[in-house]
Structures are given as C-alpha cells and as structure tokens.
DRENDO-1510 file (C-alpha; in Angstrom, 1 decimal, always signed):
<recs>
REC; n; res; u; v; w
REC; 1; MET; -3.6; +8.9; -9.5 .
REC; 2; ASP; -1.3; +9.1; -12.1 .
REC; 3; THR; +2.1; +8.4; -12.5 .
REC; 4; ALA; +3.4; +12.0; -11.5 .
REC; 5; GLU; +1.4; +12.3; -8.5 .
REC; 6; HIS; +2.9; +9.0; -7.5 .
REC; 7; MET; +6.4; +10.3; -7.8 .
REC; 8; ARG; +5.8; +13.4; -5.8 .
REC; 9; THR; +4.6; +11.1; -2.9 .
REC; 10; VAL; +7.8; +9.3; -3.3 .
REC; 11; ASP; +9.6; +12.4; -3.0 .
REC; 12; GLU; +7.4; +13.9; -0.2 .
REC; 13; GLU; +7.0; +10.8; +1.9 .
REC; 14; GLY; +10.7; +10.0; +1.9 .
REC; 15; ARG; +11.8; +13.2; +3.1 .
REC; 16; LEU; +9.4; +13.0; +6.0 .
REC; 17; LEU; +10.5; +9.5; +6.4 .
REC; 18; ALA; +14.3; +10.8; +6.9 .
REC; 19; ALA; +13.4; +13.5; +8.8 .
REC; 20; ALA; +11.3; +11.2; +11.6 .
REC; 21; ALA; +14.0; +8.9; +11.6 .
REC; 22; ARG; +16.6; +11.6; +12.1 .
REC; 23; GLU; +14.4; +13.0; +15.2 .
REC; 24; ALA; +13.9; +9.9; +16.7 .
REC; 25; GLY; +17.4; +8.2; +16.4 .
REC; 26; THR; +18.3; +5.1; +15.0 .
REC; 27; ASP; +17.9; +3.5; +18.2 .
REC; 28; ALA; +14.7; +4.2; +18.9 .
REC; 29; GLU; +11.9; +1.3; +18.8 .
REC; 30; VAL; +9.3; +1.2; +16.0 .
REC; 31; PRO; +6.1; +0.1; +17.5 .
REC; 32; THR; +4.6; -0.4; +14.4 .
REC; 33; CYS; +6.8; -2.8; +13.4 .
REC; 34; PRO; +7.6; -4.8; +16.7 .
REC; 35; GLY; +11.0; -6.1; +17.1 .
REC; 36; TRP; +12.5; -3.2; +14.8 .
REC; 37; ARG; +14.1; -0.3; +15.6 .
REC; 38; VAL; +14.8; +2.8; +13.1 .
REC; 39; ARG; +17.9; +1.8; +12.0 .
REC; 40; ASP; +16.1; -1.6; +10.9 .
REC; 41; LEU; +13.6; +0.5; +9.1 .
REC; 42; LEU; +16.2; +2.9; +7.4 .
REC; 43; ARG; +18.3; -0.3; +6.2 .
REC; 44; HIS; +15.1; -2.0; +4.8 .
REC; 45; THR; +13.7; +1.0; +3.0 .
REC; 46; GLY; +17.1; +2.4; +1.8 .
REC; 47; THR; +17.8; -1.3; +0.1 .
REC; 48; VAL; +14.2; -1.4; -1.3 .
REC; 49; HIS; +14.4; +1.9; -2.6 .
REC; 50; ARG; +17.8; +1.1; -4.3 .
REC; 51; TRP; +16.4; -2.4; -5.5 .
REC; 52; ALA; +13.4; -0.6; -7.3 .
REC; 53; THR; +16.0; +2.0; -8.7 .
REC; 54; GLY; +18.0; -0.4; -10.4 .
REC; 55; PHE; +15.2; -2.1; -12.4 .
REC; 56; VAL; +14.1; +1.5; -14.0 .
REC; 57; ALA; +17.9; +2.8; -14.1 .
REC; 58; ASP; +19.0; -0.4; -15.9 .
REC; 59; GLY; +16.1; -1.3; -17.5 .
REC; 60; HIS; +16.6; -4.6; -15.9 .
REC; 61; PRO; +14.2; -7.2; -17.6 .
REC; 62; VAL; +13.9; -10.3; -14.9 .
REC; 63; PRO; +13.8; -10.4; -11.0 .
REC; 64; ARG; +16.6; -10.1; -9.0 .
REC; 65; ALA; +17.2; -10.0; -5.2 .
REC; 66; PRO; +17.8; -7.0; -3.4 .
REC; 67; GLY; +21.5; -6.0; -2.0 .
REC; 68; ALA; +22.9; -6.4; +1.1 .
REC; 69; GLU; +21.8; -4.3; +4.0 .
REC; 70; PRO; +24.5; -2.1; +5.2 .
REC; 71; GLU; +26.0; -2.1; +8.6 .
REC; 72; LEU; +26.1; +1.8; +9.0 .
REC; 73; ASP; +24.4; +3.3; +12.2 .
REC; 74; GLY; +23.4; +6.7; +13.5 .
REC; 75; GLU; +23.6; +9.8; +11.1 .
REC; 76; PRO; +26.0; +7.8; +8.5 .
REC; 77; LEU; +22.8; +5.7; +8.3 .
REC; 78; VAL; +20.4; +8.4; +7.6 .
REC; 79; ALA; +22.6; +10.1; +5.2 .
REC; 80; TRP; +22.8; +6.7; +3.2 .
REC; 81; TYR; +18.9; +6.2; +3.2 .
REC; 82; GLU; +18.5; +9.8; +1.8 .
REC; 83; GLU; +20.9; +9.4; -1.0 .
REC; 84; GLY; +19.2; +6.2; -2.3 .
REC; 85; HIS; +15.8; +8.0; -1.8 .
REC; 86; ARG; +17.1; +11.0; -3.7 .
REC; 87; ARG; +18.3; +8.7; -6.7 .
REC; 88; LEU; +15.4; +6.6; -6.9 .
REC; 89; VAL; +12.9; +10.1; -7.1 .
REC; 90; ASP; +15.4; +11.3; -9.7 .
REC; 91; THR; +15.5; +8.0; -11.4 .
REC; 92; LEU; +11.4; +8.1; -11.9 .
REC; 93; ARG; +11.3; +11.4; -12.9 .
REC; 94; THR; +14.0; +11.1; -15.6 .
REC; 95; ALA; +13.1; +7.7; -16.7 .
REC; 96; PRO; +11.4; +7.4; -20.4 .
REC; 97; ALA; +7.7; +6.9; -20.0 .
REC; 98; ASP; +8.2; +3.6; -22.1 .
REC; 99; VAL; +10.9; +2.2; -20.3 .
REC; 100; ALA; +10.9; -1.7; -20.2 .
REC; 101; CYS; +11.9; -3.1; -17.1 .
REC; 102; TRP; +10.5; -6.1; -14.9 .
REC; 103; SER; +7.7; -5.5; -12.5 .
REC; 104; PHE; +5.2; -7.6; -10.7 .
REC; 105; LEU; +1.7; -6.4; -10.4 .
REC; 106; PRO; -0.6; -4.9; -13.2 .
REC; 107; ALA; -0.1; -1.2; -14.4 .
REC; 108; PRO; -0.2; +0.7; -17.3 .
REC; 109; SER; +3.1; +0.5; -17.7 .
REC; 110; PRO; +6.4; -0.5; -15.8 .
REC; 111; LEU; +7.4; +2.9; -14.8 .
REC; 112; ALA; +3.8; +3.4; -13.8 .
REC; 113; PHE; +4.1; +0.4; -11.4 .
REC; 114; TRP; +7.4; +1.1; -9.9 .
REC; 115; ALA; +6.3; +5.0; -9.0 .
REC; 116; ARG; +2.9; +3.6; -7.4 .
REC; 117; ARG; +4.7; +0.7; -5.8 .
REC; 118; GLN; +7.3; +2.7; -3.9 .
REC; 119; ALA; +5.1; +5.6; -3.4 .
REC; 120; HIS; +3.2; +3.1; -0.9 .
REC; 121; GLU; +6.2; +1.6; +0.1 .
REC; 122; THR; +7.5; +4.7; +1.4 .
REC; 123; THR; +4.3; +6.1; +2.7 .
REC; 124; VAL; +3.6; +3.0; +5.3 .
REC; 125; HIS; +7.2; +3.3; +6.4 .
REC; 126; ARG; +7.1; +7.2; +6.6 .
REC; 127; ALA; +4.3; +6.2; +9.2 .
REC; 128; ASP; +6.5; +3.4; +10.9 .
REC; 129; ALA; +9.4; +6.2; +11.3 .
REC; 130; GLN; +7.1; +8.9; +12.7 .
REC; 131; SER; +5.4; +5.8; +15.4 .
REC; 132; ALA; +9.2; +6.0; +16.5 .
REC; 133; LEU; +8.3; +9.3; +17.7 .
REC; 134; GLY; +5.3; +8.3; +19.9 .
REC; 135; GLY; +1.8; +8.4; +19.5 .
REC; 136; THR; -0.3; +6.9; +16.8 .
REC; 137; PRO; +1.2; +7.7; +13.1 .
REC; 138; THR; -1.1; +9.8; +10.5 .
REC; 139; GLY; -2.4; +7.9; +7.6 .
REC; 140; PRO; -2.5; +9.8; +4.0 .
REC; 141; ALA; -4.8; +11.9; +2.4 .
REC; 142; ALA; -8.0; +10.0; +1.3 .
REC; 143; ALA; -7.0; +9.7; -2.6 .
REC; 144; LEU; -3.6; +8.3; -1.7 .
REC; 145; ALA; -5.4; +5.9; +0.8 .
REC; 146; VAL; -7.9; +4.5; -1.5 .
REC; 147; ASP; -5.2; +3.9; -4.3 .
REC; 148; GLY; -3.2; +2.3; -1.8 .
REC; 149; ILE; -6.0; +0.0; -0.8 .
REC; 150; ASP; -6.8; -0.6; -4.3 .
REC; 151; GLU; -3.2; -2.0; -4.7 .
REC; 152; LEU; -3.3; -4.0; -1.8 .
REC; 153; LEU; -6.7; -5.7; -2.1 .
REC; 154; LEU; -7.1; -5.9; -6.0 .
REC; 155; ALA; -3.5; -6.5; -6.8 .
REC; 156; PHE; -1.3; -8.1; -4.5 .
REC; 157; HIS; -4.1; -10.2; -2.7 .
REC; 158; ALA; -5.4; -11.2; -6.3 .
REC; 159; ARG; -2.1; -13.3; -6.7 .
REC; 160; PRO; -1.5; -16.8; -5.9 .
REC; 161; ARG; +0.7; -16.1; -3.3 .
REC; 162; SER; -2.1; -14.7; -0.8 .
REC; 163; ARG; -2.6; -16.5; +2.3 .
REC; 164; VAL; -6.1; -14.5; +3.5 .
REC; 165; ARG; -8.1; -17.9; +2.8 .
REC; 166; THR; -11.0; -19.4; +4.4 .
REC; 167; ASP; -12.1; -23.3; +4.3 .
REC; 168; GLU; -16.2; -22.1; +3.2 .
REC; 169; PRO; -16.9; -19.4; +1.1 .
REC; 170; ARG; -17.0; -15.9; +3.3 .
REC; 171; VAL; -17.2; -12.2; +2.4 .
REC; 172; LEU; -15.2; -9.6; +4.0 .
REC; 173; ARG; -16.3; -6.1; +3.0 .
REC; 174; VAL; -13.9; -3.0; +3.6 .
REC; 175; ARG; -15.8; +0.5; +3.8 .
REC; 176; ALA; -13.7; +3.9; +3.5 .
REC; 177; THR; -16.6; +5.8; +5.3 .
REC; 178; ASP; -15.4; +9.4; +4.1 .
REC; 179; THR; -15.2; +8.4; +0.5 .
REC; 180; ASP; -18.2; +5.9; -0.1 .
REC; 181; VAL; -16.0; +3.2; -1.6 .
REC; 182; VAL; -16.3; -0.3; -0.7 .
REC; 183; TRP; -14.3; -3.4; -1.4 .
REC; 184; THR; -15.9; -6.8; -1.6 .
REC; 185; MET; -13.7; -9.7; -0.8 .
REC; 186; ARG; -15.0; -13.0; -1.5 .
REC; 187; LEU; -12.9; -15.6; +0.6 .
REC; 188; SER; -12.5; -19.2; -0.2 .
REC; 189; PRO; -9.6; -22.0; -0.4 .
REC; 190; GLU; -8.3; -19.9; -3.3 .
REC; 191; PRO; -6.9; -16.5; -3.3 .
REC; 192; PRO; -9.5; -13.8; -2.6 .
REC; 193; VAL; -11.7; -12.5; -5.5 .
REC; 194; THR; -12.3; -8.4; -4.7 .
REC; 195; THR; -14.5; -6.2; -6.5 .
REC; 196; ARG; -14.3; -2.4; -6.0 .
REC; 197; THR; -17.6; -0.1; -5.5 .
REC; 198; ALA; -18.5; +3.0; -5.4 .
REC; 199; THR; -21.6; +5.3; -4.8 .
REC; 200; LEU; -22.0; +7.9; -7.2 .
REC; 201; THR; -21.0; +10.6; -4.6 .
REC; 202; ASP; -17.5; +9.0; -4.7 .
REC; 203; PRO; -15.1; +11.1; -6.5 .
REC; 204; HIS; -12.5; +8.3; -6.9 .
REC; 205; GLY; -14.6; +6.4; -9.3 .
REC; 206; GLY; -17.9; +5.6; -11.1 .
REC; 207; ALA; -19.1; +6.2; -14.8 .
REC; 208; GLU; -20.9; +9.3; -16.2 .
REC; 209; ARG; -24.1; +10.2; -15.3 .
REC; 210; GLY; -26.7; +8.9; -17.7 .
REC; 211; SER; -24.5; +6.9; -19.4 .
REC; 212; ASP; -25.1; +3.0; -20.0 .
REC; 213; ALA; -22.0; +2.6; -18.1 .
REC; 214; GLU; -23.5; +4.0; -15.2 .
REC; 215; VAL; -26.4; +1.6; -15.3 .
REC; 216; ASP; -24.0; -1.2; -15.4 .
REC; 217; MET; -22.1; +0.2; -12.5 .
REC; 218; ASN; -25.0; +0.9; -10.3 .
REC; 219; ALA; -26.1; -2.8; -11.0 .
REC; 220; LYS; -22.9; -3.6; -10.0 .
REC; 221; THR; -22.7; -1.6; -6.9 .
REC; 222; ASN; -26.2; -2.7; -6.0 .
REC; 223; ALA; -25.4; -6.5; -6.1 .
REC; 224; ASP; -22.1; -5.9; -4.3 .
REC; 225; LEU; -23.5; -3.8; -1.5 .
REC; 226; ASP; -26.4; -6.2; -1.0 .
REC; 227; ALA; -23.8; -9.2; -0.7 .
REC; 228; ASP; -24.5; -11.3; +2.4 .
REC; 229; VAL; -21.7; -10.0; +4.1 .
REC; 230; ASP; -19.9; -11.9; +7.1 .
REC; 231; CYS; -17.8; -9.2; +8.4 .
REC; 232; GLU; -17.2; -5.5; +7.7 .
REC; 233; ILE; -14.1; -3.5; +8.3 .
REC; 234; ALA; -15.0; +0.5; +8.2 .
REC; 235; GLY; -13.7; +3.9; +8.9 .
REC; 236; PRO; -11.8; +6.5; +7.2 .
REC; 237; ALA; -9.7; +5.6; +4.3 .
REC; 238; SER; -6.5; +6.8; +5.9 .
REC; 239; GLN; -7.0; +4.8; +9.0 .
REC; 240; LEU; -8.2; +1.9; +6.9 .
REC; 241; TYR; -5.0; +2.2; +4.9 .
REC; 242; LEU; -2.6; +1.7; +7.8 .
REC; 243; SER; -4.7; -1.1; +9.5 .
REC; 244; LEU; -4.9; -3.0; +6.4 .
REC; 245; TRP; -1.1; -2.8; +6.3 .
REC; 246; ASN; -1.3; -4.0; +9.9 .
REC; 247; ARG; +0.1; -0.8; +11.6 .
REC; 248; VAL; -2.7; +0.2; +13.7 .
REC; 249; PRO; -5.9; -1.3; +14.9 .
REC; 250; PHE; -9.1; -1.4; +12.6 .
REC; 251; PRO; -11.3; +1.6; +13.1 .
REC; 252; SER; -14.3; -0.6; +13.3 .
REC; 253; VAL; -15.2; -4.1; +12.9 .
REC; 254; THR; -18.9; -5.5; +12.9 .
REC; 255; GLY; -20.0; -9.1; +12.0 .
REC; 256; ASP; -17.8; -12.1; +12.6 .
REC; 257; PRO; -14.5; -10.9; +14.0 .
REC; 258; SER; -12.8; -14.0; +12.9 .
REC; 259; LEU; -12.3; -12.7; +9.5 .
REC; 260; ALA; -10.8; -9.3; +10.6 .
REC; 261; ALA; -8.4; -11.7; +12.5 .
REC; 262; LEU; -7.8; -13.9; +9.6 .
REC; 263; TRP; -6.7; -10.7; +7.7 .
REC; 264; ARG; -4.6; -9.5; +10.7 .
REC; 265; ASP; -2.7; -13.2; +10.8 .
REC; 266; ASN; -2.3; -13.6; +7.1 .
REC; 267; SER; -2.3; -10.5; +5.1 .
REC; 268; GLY; +1.2; -9.9; +5.3 .
REC; 269; ILE; +3.0; -9.6; +1.9 .
REC; 270; ILE; +5.7; -11.5; +0.0 .
REC; 271; MET; +7.2; -9.2; -2.7 .
REC; 272; GLY; +8.1; -10.1; -6.4 .
</recs>
C-alpha cells in the first residue's frame, strides 16, 4: 500500500469509528478492550491523533509525550474526537512529501510512517468501537490487513522492546490463507526475527517471473515454508489482523498452543 492509500484509510476508518461511537453511546462497554467504555476509546484515539498530527504539522524532530486526555463526555466528546481526526487527515494530505519530523519505525519517509501508523491505529480502534455495538467486529480488506501484519511483525516486534521471547529457539508461523502470505517468526531470548514469504500467486509480493530475483525468492520461500514450525496461527488476513492485535480469538491454531498463548500474553505494543 502507498501513502495515499494509508491516508484514505485514516479518513474512512476514522469516520466509521465516530459513527459507531455515536450509535453505541459513550457509556457502552468495549468488549475488545476489557475495562474500557466508548468514552475511554474516544479519549485515547483522539489524543493519539492529535499527538501524531503535532509531529507532522510542526516538523517536530524528537519524541514528546501525548497531551492530557479531556474530561469531555457524550456528544461533546464525539465532536472533539471528530475535530482531531479531521485535523489529522488534513495535515497528512497537505504536508510536503519530504517533511522532516520524528518517527519510530522504518519507513520510506516520516510522512509515510505517520500515514501508515495512523491508518492501523484508527482501523484497530474502529473495530473496537464497532464491538461496542454487539457482535464480532469486521477486519479490514486483505491488502490493508497484510500491510498491518507486516507492520506488527516486521517492524514493531523487531524492536528490542518486544516481549515475545522464549528460553529456547522456537518457530511460530502466521499464515494468511486467503492471500498465501506467510510470516515465519523465529523466537529466542532475543527479539523475534521474522521473515515474510509468499507463493507466486500472492498479489502482495514476489519477484517478476523468470528473473534471477524470482529464483532467490523461491529458494527463500521454500526454506521458510519447510522450517520446523512449532506452532501455526492461520486464517483469512482480516481475521488474523484483529487476532494478532488481540481483539478476537485466533482463527486456527495448530501445533504447540503455548506459543499462541505467549503471543496473546506478551505482544502488547509500547509506542514510541
């Protein structure tokens, strides 16, 4: 996905979040975030949106903490969230492509980073808001889901802050059954080392057919797919996306279930 697509996602998912929050009411419980009500969700997401906006709008070069969450509730809180969301979207869309500011994950540019990060921040919390209406929230389209799993496994959990670790080497595989994308996570006492592979039918990756790059990719793909896997989490990309963010149960777990439990218990993200 490119930066423009991420910006569209921020816009669309943020509007859906507001609509679900308004329909559910700010006192409604959020089942995907135990202990939260919609007011907590709006205060958190609105504060994060303003935090992100500030880096891009001000060209702020170093980390800084988010502002204080408001004491607003009810319709004034929904309106406050909508105001911050609209400013985030407008800021991303009007920022220069080469804007220089702080960011904290690898990306082609700071603007690309913030557009992608807020696309997934907003998508996950849109699902949270919809869960307050009852039933199971829907995940994003496959392309966005694969992009978000990439961010989670290849970026967030490549950092020293990741707590997904094992005493002895283990292998956890994540397989998107509808896109043929596979992530192989090698676990150890150190942060996970994850590779992403894809069959030639995968529309999201791969080399041009007949090229030397294709031969190299196929060798790597086969090596990863033949790895001695201790546990596999599999399912459609949209369900994997929400389950890896610990919003819904895993679609399918085979092998050692303790590795799936390890993810569930230790994969929470510390931003920044």
